[in-house]
KEROMI-6675 format. One record per residue (C-alpha): residue in one letter; residue number from 0; x, y, z; chain. Coordinates in Angstrom, 1 decimal, m for minus. Layout:
N
ATOM  res    n       X       Y       Z  chain
ATOM    A  NUM       X       Y       Z      A
...
***
This chain:
479
ATOM  res    n       X       Y       Z  chain
ATOM    X    0    35.2   m45.3    92.2      A
ATOM    X    1    37.4   m43.1    94.3      A
ATOM    X    2    35.5   m40.4    96.4      A
ATOM    X    3    35.9   m36.7    95.7      A
ATOM    X    4    37.7   m35.9    98.9      A
ATOM    X    5    40.8   m38.2    98.3      A
ATOM    X    6    41.0   m36.8    94.6      A
ATOM    X    7    40.9   m33.2    95.9      A
ATOM    X    8    43.7   m34.3    98.5      A
ATOM    X    9    45.8   m35.7    95.7      A
ATOM    X   10    45.3   m32.6    93.7      A
ATOM    X   11    46.2   m30.4    96.6      A
ATOM    X   12    49.5   m32.3    97.0      A
ATOM    X   13    50.3   m31.9    93.4      A
ATOM    X   14    49.8   m28.2    93.6      A
ATOM    X   15    52.4   m25.5    94.3      A
ATOM    X   16    51.0   m23.2    97.0      A
ATOM    X   17    52.9   m20.2    95.5      A
ATOM    X   18    51.8   m20.3    91.9      A
ATOM    X   19    48.7   m22.3    92.5      A
ATOM    X   20    49.4   m24.5    89.5      A
ATOM    X   21    50.6   m28.1    89.0      A
ATOM    X   22    54.1   m28.5    90.5      A
ATOM    X   23    57.0   m28.1    88.0      A
ATOM    X   24    60.3   m29.7    88.9      A
ATOM    X   25    59.1   m30.0    92.5      A
ATOM    X   26    61.7   m29.6    95.4      A
ATOM    X   27    61.0   m30.4    99.2      A
ATOM    X   28    61.8   m28.2   102.2      A
ATOM    X   29    63.1   m29.5   105.5      A
ATOM    X   30    59.5   m29.3   106.8      A
ATOM    X   31    58.2   m31.5   104.0      A
ATOM    X   32    56.3   m29.2   101.9      A
ATOM    X   33    56.7   m29.2    98.1      A
ATOM    X   34    57.0   m26.2    95.8      A
ATOM    X   35    58.1   m25.5    92.1      A
ATOM    X   36    61.9   m25.2    91.9      A
ATOM    X   37    61.5   m21.7    90.2      A
ATOM    X   38    58.8   m20.5    92.6      A
ATOM    X   39    60.7   m21.3    95.8      A
ATOM    X   40    63.9   m19.8    94.4      A
ATOM    X   41    62.3   m16.6    93.5      A
ATOM    X   42    60.6   m16.6    96.9      A
ATOM    X   43    64.0   m17.2    98.6      A
ATOM    X   44    65.7   m14.3    96.6      A
ATOM    X   45    63.2   m11.8    97.9      A
ATOM    X   46    63.2   m12.9   101.5      A
ATOM    X   47    65.7   m11.7   104.2      A
ATOM    X   48    67.1   m14.8   106.3      A
ATOM    X   49    65.6   m14.9   109.7      A
ATOM    X   50    68.4   m16.9   111.2      A
ATOM    X   51    71.7   m17.1   109.4      A
ATOM    X   52    70.8   m18.5   105.9      A
ATOM    X   53    67.5   m19.8   106.8      A
ATOM    X   54    64.1   m18.5   105.7      A
ATOM    X   55    60.4   m19.3   106.7      A
ATOM    X   56    58.4   m21.9   104.7      A
ATOM    X   57    55.7   m20.1   102.7      A
ATOM    X   58    53.2   m22.6   103.9      A
ATOM    X   59    53.9   m23.4   107.5      A
ATOM    X   60    56.6   m20.8   108.5      A
ATOM    X   61    59.1   m23.4   109.7      A
ATOM    X   62    62.7   m22.3   108.8      A
ATOM    X   63    64.5   m24.2   106.0      A
ATOM    X   64    68.2   m23.8   104.6      A
ATOM    X   65    68.1   m21.4   101.6      A
ATOM    X   66    69.4   m22.9    98.3      A
ATOM    X   67    69.5   m26.6    99.8      A
ATOM    X   68    66.3   m28.0    98.4      A
ATOM    X   69    66.4   m31.7    97.0      A
ATOM    X   70    64.3   m32.5    94.0      A
ATOM    X   71    61.4   m34.6    94.5      A
ATOM    X   72    61.3   m37.0    91.4      A
ATOM    X   73    58.7   m39.3    92.6      A
ATOM    X   74    56.3   m36.4    93.1      A
ATOM    X   75    57.2   m35.0    89.6      A
ATOM    X   76    56.2   m38.5    88.2      A
ATOM    X   77    52.9   m38.4    90.1      A
ATOM    X   78    52.2   m34.8    88.8      A
ATOM    X   79    52.8   m36.0    85.1      A
ATOM    X   80    50.4   m39.0    85.7      A
ATOM    X   81    47.7   m36.6    87.2      A
ATOM    X   82    48.0   m34.5    84.0      A
ATOM    X   83    47.8   m37.5    81.7      A
ATOM    X   84    44.6   m38.5    83.6      A
ATOM    X   85    43.1   m35.1    82.8      A
ATOM    X   86    42.0   m34.4    86.4      A
ATOM    X   87    41.3   m30.7    87.0      A
ATOM    X   88    42.4   m28.5    89.8      A
ATOM    X   89    39.9   m26.5    91.9      A
ATOM    X   90    36.8   m28.7    92.3      A
ATOM    X   91    33.9   m26.8    93.8      A
ATOM    X   92    34.7   m25.3    97.1      A
ATOM    X   93    33.7   m27.4   100.0      A
ATOM    X   94    31.5   m26.2   102.8      A
ATOM    X   95    33.2   m22.8   102.8      A
ATOM    X   96    36.7   m24.2   102.8      A
ATOM    X   97    39.7   m23.2   100.8      A
ATOM    X   98    40.1   m25.8    98.1      A
ATOM    X   99    44.0   m25.7    98.3      A
ATOM    X  100    44.4   m25.5   102.2      A
ATOM    X  101    41.1   m26.6   103.5      A
ATOM    X  102    41.1   m23.6   105.8      A
ATOM    X  103    38.0   m21.6   106.4      A
ATOM    X  104    37.3   m18.9   103.7      A
ATOM    X  105    37.3   m15.7   105.9      A
ATOM    X  106    39.2   m13.0   104.0      A
ATOM    X  107    38.8   m11.2   100.7      A
ATOM    X  108    41.7   m10.0    98.5      A
ATOM    X  109    40.6    m6.6    97.2      A
ATOM    X  110    43.3    m6.6    94.4      A
ATOM    X  111    42.6    m9.9    92.9      A
ATOM    X  112    39.0   m10.1    94.0      A
ATOM    X  113    39.3   m13.6    95.5      A
ATOM    X  114    38.0   m15.1    98.7      A
ATOM    X  115    41.0   m16.6   100.5      A
ATOM    X  116    41.9   m18.3   103.8      A
ATOM    X  117    44.6   m17.3   106.3      A
ATOM    X  118    47.2   m19.4   104.7      A
ATOM    X  119    46.5   m17.9   101.2      A
ATOM    X  120    47.0   m14.5   102.8      A
ATOM    X  121    50.6   m15.3   103.7      A
ATOM    X  122    51.3   m16.8   100.3      A
ATOM    X  123    53.3   m14.8    97.7      A
ATOM    X  124    50.3   m14.4    95.6      A
ATOM    X  125    48.4   m12.2    98.2      A
ATOM    X  126    51.0   m11.2   100.8      A
ATOM    X  127    51.4    m7.7    99.4      A
ATOM    X  128    47.7    m7.2    98.6      A
ATOM    X  129    45.0    m5.3   100.7      A
ATOM    X  130    42.9    m7.9   102.5      A
ATOM    X  131    39.6    m7.5   104.4      A
ATOM    X  132    37.2    m9.8   106.1      A
ATOM    X  133    34.6   m11.4   103.7      A
ATOM    X  134    31.9    m9.8   106.0      A
ATOM    X  135    33.2    m6.4   105.3      A
ATOM    X  136    33.9    m7.1   101.6      A
ATOM    X  137    30.3    m8.6   101.3      A
ATOM    X  138    28.6    m5.4   102.8      A
ATOM    X  139    30.7    m3.1   100.7      A
ATOM    X  140    29.9    m4.9    97.5      A
ATOM    X  141    26.2    m5.3    98.5      A
ATOM    X  142    26.1    m1.4    98.7      A
ATOM    X  143    27.8    m1.1    95.3      A
ATOM    X  144    25.4    m3.7    93.9      A
ATOM    X  145    22.5    m2.0    95.2      A
ATOM    X  146    23.8     1.4    93.7      A
ATOM    X  147    24.3    m0.5    90.3      A
ATOM    X  148    20.6    m1.6    90.4      A
ATOM    X  149    19.0     1.8    89.9      A
ATOM    X  150    20.8     2.5    86.7      A
ATOM    X  151    20.1    m1.0    85.5      A
ATOM    X  152    16.5    m0.8    86.2      A
ATOM    X  153    16.4     2.6    84.5      A
ATOM    X  154    18.0     1.0    81.5      A
ATOM    X  155    15.6    m1.8    81.6      A
ATOM    X  156    12.7     0.6    81.9      A
ATOM    X  157    14.0     2.5    79.0      A
ATOM    X  158    14.4    m0.6    77.0      A
ATOM    X  159    10.9    m1.8    77.7      A
ATOM    X  160     9.5     1.6    76.7      A
ATOM    X  161    11.5     1.4    73.3      A
ATOM    X  162    10.1    m2.1    72.8      A
ATOM    X  163     6.6    m0.8    73.5      A
ATOM    X  164     7.1     2.1    71.1      A
ATOM    X  165     8.3    m0.2    68.4      A
ATOM    X  166     5.5    m2.7    69.0      A
ATOM    X  167     3.1     0.4    68.7      A
ATOM    X  168     4.8     1.3    65.5      A
ATOM    X  169     4.4    m2.3    64.2      A
ATOM    X  170     0.8    m2.2    65.2      A
ATOM    X  171     0.2     1.2    63.5      A
ATOM    X  172     2.0     0.1    60.4      A
ATOM    X  173     0.0    m3.0    60.0      A
ATOM    X  174    m3.2    m1.0    60.6      A
ATOM    X  175    m2.2     1.4    58.0      A
ATOM    X  176    m1.2    m1.4    55.5      A
ATOM    X  177    m4.5    m3.0    56.2      A
ATOM    X  178    m6.4     0.2    55.5      A
ATOM    X  179    m4.5     0.9    52.3      A
ATOM    X  180    m5.1    m2.7    51.2      A
ATOM    X  181    m8.8    m2.1    51.8      A
ATOM    X  182    m8.6     1.1    50.1      A
ATOM    X  183    m7.0    m0.2    47.0      A
ATOM    X  184    m9.4    m3.2    46.8      A
ATOM    X  185   m12.4    m0.7    47.2      A
ATOM    X  186   m11.1     1.8    44.7      A
ATOM    X  187   m10.3    m0.9    42.1      A
ATOM    X  188   m13.6    m2.4    42.7      A
ATOM    X  189   m15.1     0.9    41.8      A
ATOM    X  190   m12.8     1.2    38.8      A
ATOM    X  191   m13.8    m2.3    37.7      A
ATOM    X  192   m17.5    m1.4    38.0      A
ATOM    X  193   m17.1     1.7    36.1      A
ATOM    X  194   m15.2     0.0    33.3      A
ATOM    X  195   m17.9    m2.7    33.2      A
ATOM    X  196   m20.5     0.1    32.9      A
ATOM    X  197   m18.4     1.8    30.3      A
ATOM    X  198   m18.1    m1.3    28.4      A
ATOM    X  199   m21.9    m1.8    28.3      A
ATOM    X  200   m22.5     1.8    27.3      A
ATOM    X  201   m20.1     1.8    24.5      A
ATOM    X  202   m21.5    m1.6    23.3      A
ATOM    X  203   m24.9    m0.2    23.4      A
ATOM    X  204   m23.9     3.0    21.6      A
ATOM    X  205   m22.2     0.7    19.0      A
ATOM    X  206   m25.3    m1.4    18.4      A
ATOM    X  207   m27.3     1.8    18.0      A
ATOM    X  208   m24.9     3.3    15.5      A
ATOM    X  209   m24.8    m0.1    13.5      A
ATOM    X  210   m28.7    m0.2    13.5      A
ATOM    X  211   m29.0     3.4    12.3      A
ATOM    X  212   m26.3     3.1     9.5      A
ATOM    X  213   m27.7    m0.1     8.3      A
ATOM    X  214   m31.1     1.4     8.1      A
ATOM    X  215   m29.8     4.3     6.1      A
ATOM    X  216   m27.9     2.0     3.7      A
ATOM    X  217   m31.1    m0.3     3.4      A
ATOM    X  218   m33.1     2.9     2.5      A
ATOM    X  219   m30.6     3.9    m0.2      A
ATOM    X  220   m30.7     0.4    m1.6      A
ATOM    X  221   m34.5     0.5    m1.7      A
ATOM    X  222   m34.6     3.9    m3.5      A
ATOM    X  223   m31.9     2.8    m6.0      A
ATOM    X  224   m33.8    m0.4    m6.7      A
ATOM    X  225   m37.0     1.7    m7.4      A
ATOM    X  226   m35.1     4.1    m9.8      A
ATOM    X  227   m33.4     1.2   m11.6      A
ATOM    X  228   m36.7    m0.6   m12.1      A
ATOM    X  229   m38.2     2.7   m13.6      A
ATOM    X  230   m35.2     3.2   m15.9      A
ATOM    X  231   m35.4    m0.5   m17.2      A
ATOM    X  232   m39.0    m0.1   m17.9      A
ATOM    X  233   m38.4     3.1   m19.9      A
ATOM    X  234   m35.5     1.5   m21.8      A
ATOM    X  235   m37.6    m1.4   m22.8      A
ATOM    X  236   m40.4     1.0   m24.0      A
ATOM    X  237   m37.9     3.0   m26.2      A
ATOM    X  238   m36.4    m0.2   m27.7      A
ATOM    X  239   m39.9    m1.5   m28.6      A
ATOM    X  240   m40.8     1.9   m30.1      A
ATOM    X  241   m37.8     1.8   m32.3      A
ATOM    X  242   m39.1    m1.6   m33.9      A
ATOM    X  243   m42.5    m0.3   m34.6      A
ATOM    X  244   m43.6     0.7   m38.3      A
ATOM    X  245   m43.4     4.4   m39.0      A
ATOM    X  246   m46.9     5.4   m38.6      A
ATOM    X  247   m47.0     3.5   m35.1      A
ATOM    X  248   m43.6     4.8   m34.2      A
ATOM    X  249   m44.6     8.3   m34.6      A
ATOM    X  250   m47.6     7.9   m32.4      A
ATOM    X  251   m46.9     9.4   m29.0      A
ATOM    X  252   m43.2     9.6   m29.8      A
ATOM    X  253   m42.9    13.0   m28.4      A
ATOM    X  254   m44.2    12.0   m25.1      A
ATOM    X  255   m41.7     9.0   m25.0      A
ATOM    X  256   m38.8    11.3   m25.9      A
ATOM    X  257   m40.0    13.9   m23.3      A
ATOM    X  258   m39.9    11.2   m20.6      A
ATOM    X  259   m36.6     9.9   m21.5      A
ATOM    X  260   m35.0    13.4   m21.7      A
ATOM    X  261   m36.4    14.4   m18.3      A
ATOM    X  262   m35.6    11.5   m16.3      A
ATOM    X  263   m33.2    12.2   m13.6      A
ATOM    X  264   m31.3     9.8   m11.4      A
ATOM    X  265   m31.3    10.8    m7.7      A
ATOM    X  266   m28.0    10.2    m5.9      A
ATOM    X  267   m28.4     8.3    m2.6      A
ATOM    X  268   m27.7     9.9     0.7      A
ATOM    X  269   m24.0     9.6     1.5      A
ATOM    X  270   m23.5     6.8     4.1      A
ATOM    X  271   m20.0     6.0     5.3      A
ATOM    X  272   m19.1     2.5     6.7      A
ATOM    X  273   m16.7     4.2     9.0      A
ATOM    X  274   m17.5     4.0    12.7      A
ATOM    X  275   m17.3     6.8    15.3      A
ATOM    X  276   m14.3     6.4    17.8      A
ATOM    X  277   m16.4     5.2    20.6      A
ATOM    X  278   m13.5     3.4    22.3      A
ATOM    X  279   m12.0     6.1    24.3      A
ATOM    X  280   m11.5     5.0    28.0      A
ATOM    X  281    m9.1     6.7    30.5      A
ATOM    X  282    m8.2     4.8    33.6      A
ATOM    X  283    m7.8     8.0    35.6      A
ATOM    X  284   m10.3     7.8    38.6      A
ATOM    X  285   m11.1    11.4    38.3      A
ATOM    X  286   m12.3    11.0    34.6      A
ATOM    X  287   m14.3     8.0    35.7      A
ATOM    X  288   m15.9     9.9    38.5      A
ATOM    X  289   m16.7    12.8    36.2      A
ATOM    X  290   m19.1    10.6    34.4      A
ATOM    X  291   m21.5    11.0    37.5      A
ATOM    X  292   m21.0    14.6    37.9      A
ATOM    X  293   m24.1    16.5    38.9      A
ATOM    X  294   m24.8    20.3    38.6      A
ATOM    X  295   m24.8    21.3    42.4      A
ATOM    X  296   m26.4    24.7    43.3      A
ATOM    X  297   m26.8    26.3    46.6      A
ATOM    X  298   m30.3    26.6    48.4      A
ATOM    X  299   m30.6    30.1    49.5      A
ATOM    X  300   m33.4    29.1    51.9      A
ATOM    X  301   m30.9    27.1    53.9      A
ATOM    X  302   m28.1    29.6    54.1      A
ATOM    X  303   m27.0    31.1    57.4      A
ATOM    X  304   m27.7    35.0    57.3      A
ATOM    X  305   m24.0    35.6    57.4      A
ATOM    X  306   m23.5    33.9    54.0      A
ATOM    X  307   m23.6    35.6    50.7      A
ATOM    X  308   m24.5    33.5    47.7      A
ATOM    X  309   m23.6    34.4    44.1      A
ATOM    X  310   m26.3    35.1    41.6      A
ATOM    X  311   m25.7    31.6    39.9      A
ATOM    X  312   m25.7    30.1    43.3      A
ATOM    X  313   m22.4    28.4    42.9      A
ATOM    X  314   m20.3    30.6    45.3      A
ATOM    X  315   m20.8    31.1    49.0      A
ATOM    X  316   m18.9    33.7    50.9      A
ATOM    X  317   m18.8    34.6    54.7      A
ATOM    X  318   m19.5    38.1    55.9      A
ATOM    X  319   m19.3    39.4    59.5      A
ATOM    X  320   m22.5    41.2    59.2      A
ATOM    X  321   m25.7    39.2    59.1      A
ATOM    X  322   m28.4    39.9    56.5      A
ATOM    X  323   m32.2    40.4    57.4      A
ATOM    X  324   m33.5    37.1    56.2      A
ATOM    X  325   m36.6    35.3    57.2      A
ATOM    X  326   m36.0    32.6    59.9      A
ATOM    X  327   m37.6    29.7    58.1      A
ATOM    X  328   m37.4    26.1    59.3      A
ATOM    X  329   m34.8    25.1    56.6      A
ATOM    X  330   m32.3    27.9    57.5      A
ATOM    X  331   m29.2    27.2    59.7      A
ATOM    X  332   m29.1    29.9    62.4      A
ATOM    X  333   m26.0    29.1    64.5      A
ATOM    X  334   m23.2    28.3    62.1      A
ATOM    X  335   m22.3    29.5    58.6      A
ATOM    X  336   m23.8    26.6    56.8      A
ATOM    X  337   m25.6    26.1    53.5      A
ATOM    X  338   m27.0    23.0    51.8      A
ATOM    X  339   m27.1    22.1    48.0      A
ATOM    X  340   m30.5    22.4    46.5      A
ATOM    X  341   m29.9    19.1    44.9      A
ATOM    X  342   m31.9    16.1    46.3      A
ATOM    X  343   m29.7    13.0    46.2      A
ATOM    X  344   m31.7     9.9    46.7      A
ATOM    X  345   m30.4     7.2    44.4      A
ATOM    X  346   m27.4     6.2    42.1      A
ATOM    X  347   m24.1     8.0    41.9      A
ATOM    X  348   m23.3    11.6    42.2      A
ATOM    X  349   m20.1    13.5    42.1      A
ATOM    X  350   m19.1    17.2    42.5      A
ATOM    X  351   m16.0    19.2    43.2      A
ATOM    X  352   m15.6    22.3    45.4      A
ATOM    X  353   m12.8    24.8    45.3      A
ATOM    X  354   m11.5    25.5    48.7      A
ATOM    X  355    m8.3    27.4    47.6      A
ATOM    X  356    m6.3    28.9    50.4      A
ATOM    X  357    m9.0    28.7    53.1      A
ATOM    X  358    m7.9    27.6    56.5      A
ATOM    X  359   m11.3    26.5    57.7      A
ATOM    X  360   m14.0    24.6    55.9      A
ATOM    X  361   m16.1    21.4    56.1      A
ATOM    X  362   m17.8    19.6    53.1      A
ATOM    X  363   m19.8    16.4    52.5      A
ATOM    X  364   m23.4    15.4    52.7      A
ATOM    X  365   m26.2    15.2    55.2      A
ATOM    X  366   m29.8    14.1    55.6      A
ATOM    X  367   m32.6    16.4    54.9      A
ATOM    X  368   m33.8    15.9    58.5      A
ATOM    X  369   m30.7    17.2    60.3      A
ATOM    X  370   m30.9    19.8    63.1      A
ATOM    X  371   m30.6    23.3    61.7      A
ATOM    X  372   m31.2    25.3    64.8      A
ATOM    X  373   m28.8    25.7    67.8      A
ATOM    X  374   m25.7    23.6    68.3      A
ATOM    X  375   m24.9    21.0    65.8      A
ATOM    X  376   m22.7    17.9    66.3      A
ATOM    X  377   m21.4    16.6    63.0      A
ATOM    X  378   m21.3    12.7    62.9      A
ATOM    X  379   m22.8     9.9    60.9      A
ATOM    X  380   m25.0     9.1    63.8      A
ATOM    X  381   m26.6    12.6    63.5      A
ATOM    X  382   m26.8    12.5    59.7      A
ATOM    X  383   m23.7    14.2    58.6      A
ATOM    X  384   m21.0    12.5    56.5      A
ATOM    X  385   m18.1    15.2    56.3      A
ATOM    X  386   m14.4    16.0    56.3      A
ATOM    X  387   m12.8    19.2    57.4      A
ATOM    X  388   m10.0    21.4    57.8      A
ATOM    X  389    m9.4    23.0    61.3      A
ATOM    X  390    m6.3    24.4    62.8      A
ATOM    X  391    m4.2    23.1    59.9      A
ATOM    X  392    m5.4    19.5    60.5      A
ATOM    X  393    m7.5    17.5    58.1      A
ATOM    X  394   m10.0    15.2    59.7      A
ATOM    X  395   m12.9    13.0    58.9      A
ATOM    X  396   m15.8    13.7    61.3      A
ATOM    X  397   m16.5    10.2    62.4      A
ATOM    X  398   m17.9     9.3    65.8      A
ATOM    X  399   m14.3     9.8    67.0      A
ATOM    X  400   m12.4    12.1    64.9      A
ATOM    X  401   m10.2    10.4    62.3      A
ATOM    X  402    m7.0    12.4    61.2      A
ATOM    X  403    m6.3    12.3    57.5      A
ATOM    X  404    m2.8    11.8    56.2      A
ATOM    X  405    m2.3    14.7    53.5      A
ATOM    X  406     0.9    14.9    51.5      A
ATOM    X  407    m0.3    17.8    49.1      A
ATOM    X  408    m2.6    20.6    50.4      A
ATOM    X  409    m5.9    20.2    48.5      A
ATOM    X  410    m7.0    23.3    46.6      A
ATOM    X  411   m10.1    21.4    45.3      A
ATOM    X  412   m11.9    18.5    46.9      A
ATOM    X  413   m14.1    16.0    45.2      A
ATOM    X  414   m17.0    14.3    46.7      A
ATOM    X  415   m18.5    11.1    45.4      A
ATOM    X  416   m21.7     9.7    46.8      A
ATOM    X  417   m22.7     6.1    45.8      A
ATOM    X  418   m26.1     6.1    47.6      A
ATOM    X  419   m27.0     2.5    46.7      A
ATOM    X  420   m23.7     1.0    47.9      A
ATOM    X  421   m23.6     3.3    50.9      A
ATOM    X  422   m20.4     5.1    50.5      A
ATOM    X  423   m19.3     8.9    50.5      A
ATOM    X  424   m15.8     9.2    49.3      A
ATOM    X  425   m13.6    12.3    49.3      A
ATOM    X  426   m10.7    13.1    47.0      A
ATOM    X  427    m7.8    15.6    46.8      A
ATOM    X  428    m8.4    16.8    43.2      A
ATOM    X  429    m5.1    18.6    43.4      A
ATOM    X  430    m2.9    15.5    43.4      A
ATOM    X  431    m5.6    13.0    42.5      A
ATOM    X  432    m5.4    11.1    45.8      A
ATOM    X  433    m8.0     9.5    48.0      A
ATOM    X  434    m8.9    11.2    51.4      A
ATOM    X  435   m11.5     9.2    53.2      A
ATOM    X  436   m14.6     7.0    52.6      A
ATOM    X  437   m17.5     6.6    55.0      A
ATOM    X  438   m19.5     3.4    54.8      A
ATOM    X  439   m23.0     3.4    55.9      A
ATOM    X  440   m26.6     2.7    54.9      A
ATOM    X  441   m28.6     5.8    53.6      A
ATOM    X  442   m32.2     6.3    53.7      A
ATOM    X  443   m34.3     9.3    52.6      A
ATOM    X  444   m33.0    12.3    50.9      A
ATOM    X  445   m29.4    13.6    51.1      A
ATOM    X  446   m28.0    17.0    50.3      A
ATOM    X  447   m24.6    18.4    49.6      A
ATOM    X  448   m23.3    20.2    52.8      A
ATOM    X  449   m21.1    23.3    52.9      A
ATOM    X  450   m19.5    25.1    55.9      A
ATOM    X  451   m17.3    28.2    55.2      A
ATOM    X  452   m15.9    28.7    58.6      A
ATOM    X  453   m15.4    32.2    60.2      A
ATOM    X  454   m12.8    34.8    59.3      A
ATOM    X  455    m9.5    34.3    61.1      A
ATOM    X  456    m8.1    37.8    60.9      A
ATOM    X  457    m7.1    38.1    57.3      A
ATOM    X  458    m7.2    34.6    56.7      A
ATOM    X  459   m10.2    32.2    55.6      A
ATOM    X  460   m11.7    35.1    53.7      A
ATOM    X  461   m12.0    33.1    50.4      A
ATOM    X  462   m15.3    31.7    49.3      A
ATOM    X  463   m16.2    28.1    48.6      A
ATOM    X  464   m16.8    27.6    44.9      A
ATOM    X  465   m18.7    24.7    43.2      A
ATOM    X  466   m16.7    23.8    40.2      A
ATOM    X  467   m18.5    23.7    36.8      A
ATOM    X  468   m19.7    20.5    35.2      A
ATOM    X  469   m17.0    19.2    32.9      A
ATOM    X  470   m17.9    19.3    29.2      A
ATOM    X  471   m17.3    15.5    28.9      A
ATOM    X  472   m19.3    14.6    31.9      A
ATOM    X  473   m22.2    12.2    31.2      A
ATOM    X  474   m24.3    13.3    34.1      A
ATOM    X  475   m25.7    10.6    36.4      A
ATOM    X  476   m26.1     7.7    34.4      A
ATOM    X  477   m27.7     5.5    37.0      A
ATOM    X  478   m31.4     5.1    37.3      A
***
């Protein structure tokens, strides 16, 4: 196999030093250099003769006769053969040498952006271009490259920040989807449980109605049977009387007639086989929750002195002036807080509170043993399971505050305590949406919790109102 150097030498001989391509119709100068016929002709037309009609060779500067260049047919055939072999021009530069002239590459053409040798510098391709040393060019471009690095690094930093933001959004979305998935599963689990209980309740009521109705029908049958037997006996007696001789017939005949004329048939009690419309179930979660509604009232012994309770103990209003009340152990003395009188210990309990246009409130449940004097820190660890509105932000007062996503401002809030399961759920009754659910293990007595907040100028002056128990509510059906 031929070495790389001879091949490059052959390729160089087959290349025009003016156009730097394979020779086309090659011609030979007096000095023995070969050029494309068109290239050397154009070169000659633009050069002034230096001696008579002679001009310098583009490659070695030796003078040759203008217009008298013989064709080199043998070289033309060689070039064609090289083309057919598929050999490529311009193999890798060898040890910093020009691949065409094997001269040291020490110049840089600023117009073409090429590293060239001194021979290239004098060629037609670069003769009119600005040329500097490669050291100067390298230093200039190094400065430019360094200047280009800062914007590129800035762009990279911004791109990485955007990637980080999108990754955070991805994580946030996945967390929200998982939370929604758990919420849907939990809420439908409740719904399934409610429906199962509703089914058992309705079947129980149906069985009771069946038993009561059957008993009434059986009583009617018994009474009718007794009357029928008495009538049959009287009919037999009258028929036998009619067959007796005259003297015997007339004996006690008046008594028989009186009994037959005074006999009365008693109509049975009307009993319809129709059933009551027991099967009336609504899948509305609120209606299901209302089955467990409890009649919550406020405990005046726990109310902060600035709180005014209504006579029915269903409404609490904050007043700037404190009342003169006994400072008992149950009373909150620092914040406008009042507890519900109800003792919640087992089962399920649901109530609703009207918050209206208040700008500051907290609702939920707490243990009976919570701190009532001095500063209070609301968290499950301290016995409080609450949500609040503060500074126009809705939050669940978890160990670390949890912001709540609210699309419709709640005018009424529903609180559902499932003591045995260990859940306290909050609902926006206004749009029937779920707000938040605490999951914990309860022990001891819990109470409904109410915080009115302070007045904010002319804002937050409305009371907290415990909503009435719906007429269809079944009360707490759990043991």
